[in-house]
N, C-alpha and C positions, 0 to 999 in steps of 0.2 A: 864695833865702836870706833868712832873717829874723834880725835881731839884737835881743836884749833887753839894754838898758843901764840901769844905775842904781847907786845907792849900795849898799854892803854892807848886808845885812839887809833889802833891799827885796823879798825873796821872789821873785827872778827864777827861781831853780832850781825853786821850787815851781810857779810859773806854767808854766815850760817842761815840767815833768813832767806837769802836768795836761793840757796841749795834746798832748804825746806820747801819753799814755795814751788820749786821746780819738781820735786819728787813726791810731795805729800799724797797726790792722787793714787799712787801705787801702793798705798798702805791702807790697812783696815782702820787704823786709829792713829791719831797724832796728838802731840802735846809739845808746845814751845814754851819753856819756862824761863822767864827773864829774872835777872838779879838774884840768883841763888845765894851768893855770898851775903848780900844785904839782908834778904828776908830771913835767912837761917840764923843770922847773928843778932837780929833786933829783938827776938824774944825766945823763950825756952820752947815755944811751940812752933818755931819757924820751920824746921824740917818737917814736922807733922803737917803743917799747913801746905807745904809744897807737895808732900805725898798725896794729900787730899786733892790738890789741884791736878796732879798727873792722873790719878785714878779717875777723877770725875771727867776729865777730858777724854781719856782713853775709853772708859766704859760708857760715856755719854749719859751719866746719871750722877746725882749728888751722892758723894761718898764721905762718910765720917770715919776717921781712924782714931783708935784709942791710945796708941803709942807708936813710936817709930818702929819698934820690932814688929808690932801688929801690922803696920803699914807695909813694911818690907815683905812680910809673909803674904799679905793680901795681894800685893803686886805680883809676887811669884805665882800664886794660885790663879788669879783672875786674868793675868796678862800673858801667861806662858803660851797660850794657843793662838794669840793674835800676832799679826804682822804689824809692828808699831814703829813709827819714827818719833823719836824723843830728842828734843834739843834742850840742853841745859846750859844757860848762859851764865857766865861769871862764877864758875865753880872754883873754889880755892882750897878745899880740903877733901881728901879721899873719902872721908866719912859721908860727905854730902853725895858724892857719886855713888857710893854703896847703898845709901838710903833711897836714892831716887832712880837708879838704873840697875842696881844689883851688882854682883861681883862677876867680872868676866870669867869665862870658863876656858 
């Protein structure tokens, strides 16, 4: 897991996108999720919607999740055997990271 931290306007997303575009072909599945902070704070279903986005991108099928815990468990089960590159833009709470990328081991 790699984090890019800096002030607003420091072109972090541009850098992340450039790296993503350079390496994505080496992975079985990919997902580039923008505006995590904004989406997760705009509704009580924000994190759930983001989990569905990640799962749908990675599994290449429409996925519906019933709850954040369900989404976290589904990600563990269905993504553990895949080589995945996942970019999460504008994460501002550890809970967002845990819900979308799991806990580091």
